[in-house]
C-alpha positions as CSV (number, residue, x, y, z in Angstrom):
1,X,331.9,127.4,133.4
2,X,335.5,127.7,134.2
3,X,338.2,125.8,132.6
4,X,341.3,125.3,135.0
5,X,344.5,123.5,133.7
6,X,347.5,122.6,136.1
7,X,350.6,122.5,133.7
8,X,353.4,120.1,134.6
9,X,354.7,116.5,134.3
10,X,352.9,115.4,137.4
11,X,355.4,116.0,139.9
12,X,354.8,116.6,143.9
13,X,354.7,120.4,143.0
14,X,352.0,120.0,140.1
15,X,350.0,118.0,142.6
16,X,350.3,120.8,145.4
17,X,349.1,123.2,142.7
18,X,346.1,121.1,141.9
19,X,345.1,120.7,145.5
20,X,345.1,124.3,146.2
21,X,343.2,124.9,143.1
22,X,340.6,122.2,144.5
23,X,340.6,124.0,147.7
24,X,340.1,127.4,146.2
25,X,337.1,126.2,144.1
26,X,335.8,124.6,147.2
27,X,336.0,127.9,149.1
28,X,334.5,130.1,146.3
29,X,331.8,127.6,145.7
30,X,330.2,128.4,149.3
31,X,329.7,132.0,148.0
32,X,329.0,130.9,144.4
33,X,327.3,127.9,144.5
34,X,326.1,127.9,140.6
35,X,330.1,127.8,140.1
36,X,330.8,125.1,137.5
37,X,334.6,124.3,136.7
38,X,336.5,121.7,135.1
39,X,340.1,121.1,136.3
40,X,342.6,119.1,134.4
41,X,346.2,118.3,134.5
42,X,348.3,118.8,131.4
43,X,351.4,116.9,131.2
44,X,352.5,116.6,127.7
45,X,355.3,118.9,127.0
46,X,354.1,120.3,123.6
47,X,350.6,121.4,125.3
48,X,352.5,123.0,128.1
49,X,354.8,125.1,125.8
50,X,351.6,126.3,124.1
51,X,351.5,128.6,126.9
52,X,354.0,131.3,128.0
53,X,355.4,129.5,130.5
54,X,359.2,129.4,131.4
55,X,358.8,126.8,134.4
56,X,356.2,124.5,135.8
57,X,354.1,124.1,137.7
58,X,351.8,126.4,136.0
59,X,348.2,127.3,136.4
60,X,345.9,128.5,133.7
61,X,342.3,129.6,134.0
62,X,340.0,130.2,131.2
63,X,343.1,130.0,128.9
64,X,345.0,132.7,130.8
65,X,348.5,131.7,132.3
66,X,347.9,133.1,135.8
67,X,351.0,131.4,137.6
68,X,354.3,129.6,136.5
69,X,357.1,128.3,138.3
70,X,355.8,128.5,141.8
71,X,353.0,127.3,144.0
72,X,350.3,129.6,144.5
73,X,348.4,130.0,147.7
74,X,344.8,128.9,148.0
75,X,343.9,132.8,148.6
76,X,345.6,133.8,145.2
77,X,343.8,131.0,143.5
78,X,340.5,132.0,144.9
79,X,341.2,135.8,143.8
80,X,341.9,134.6,140.2
81,X,338.7,132.5,140.0
82,X,336.6,135.2,141.2
83,X,338.2,137.5,138.5
84,X,337.7,134.9,135.9
85,X,333.8,134.8,136.8
86,X,333.3,138.5,137.3
């Protein structure tokens, strides 16, 4: 079971990261039909600052910060998801 968190106040960039994440999950699920994941959006500043992030949006997979301050591509996120389940 993957736990994925999008860190940010809910701005358009945060929403784009969430959209890319959902698209990546959908693509990876084609190869791994048993993949289970929970995607949540963390908007509270104190909870965001619990991670070593300098700027939002951020992306955390299984409690590991994989991206911060930019919008990763769907392909990048697919790689991180595959790495997390390996």
